[in-house]
N, C-alpha and C positions, 0 to 999 in steps of 0.2 A: 620319399619311402626309398628304403635299401633294394636294390630291385635284380637279384640274381635269382636263379631258375630255384636255389632251394631255396632261398626266404620267401620265396612267393608260394613254394606247398610247404612252409611252414604256416602262412596265413590262413591256407586252405585245411591244413588239419587241427588247425588252435579255434578257429571261427565261432564251430560250436559253444565252445566253453567261455565265462568271463574273463579269463586270462588271457584266451587268446582275443579276444577285443582291447584289455587293455593295452596287452604285446602290440597288437595291429598298431592303434592309436600311439606308441609312442615309439614306434619305428615309423610312424609318418605315412601307415597304410589310409585305408579310406573310411575304416569304420571310426566313429565317436562313440567313446566308453563315457557313459554321462552318470555311472553309477556312482556309489560311496568313493570317497578320495582314499587314497594310497594311508596316508596319516589317518582316518577313520576306517579303517579296514583293517588294520595292524595293532592298534591301538590297545594296551590291556595284554598282549600275545608274550612279551616278555622276548621279543626276537631283539639279540643281541649282533655284534658288530660280525662274530664266527659264524652265526647262521648264517646271515645274508651272503658274507664269502663262500662258506659253504652251498647255498645256493648259485649262485653266479658260478663258481666252477664247476659244477655238476650241467647247468648252460654252455656253457664252451664245449664241456667234452663232448654234448651230445652234438652239438652244432658240429664239432669236427667228425662226428662219427657219422651225422649224416653228410656228411662232404663239400658241404659250407665254407668257400676262401677264408684264409684266414685275415684277409682284407676287412669283406664283412663280417667275424665274429668280433674284432675288433671295434667295426663300427657299433654293431650293437651292444657290446657292453659300454663302449664309451655312452649310448643312450640310455643304458640298463645302471650304470653304475651310482648318477646321483640319486637314486632312489632311498640309497639306503639313509639319504636323509631325513624322508618321512615314512621310511619302514621299520628301521631299526628304533628301538626303545629303551631299552634296555642296555647302562653303559658302565656296568659293573663287569664288564667279557673279557 
């Protein structure tokens, strides 16, 4: 698990929602996500790579604004980036 005070508080803030459980699980946290797979949850939504990139850039901006160190942000994006293979379904973007 990525262990900085900022990342820990991120887990606490997101824990009540499904996205928080997914993020916690992907970042090595203590919660196990047993819901729908990423591929199933995003199937048929027409999500293109540009949508994924935009969401990722918002995440990076939010983490930076929250004072999360660049090294931790890089670790997080390194773990989240591969999810594009499961989320992006539209290839004509």
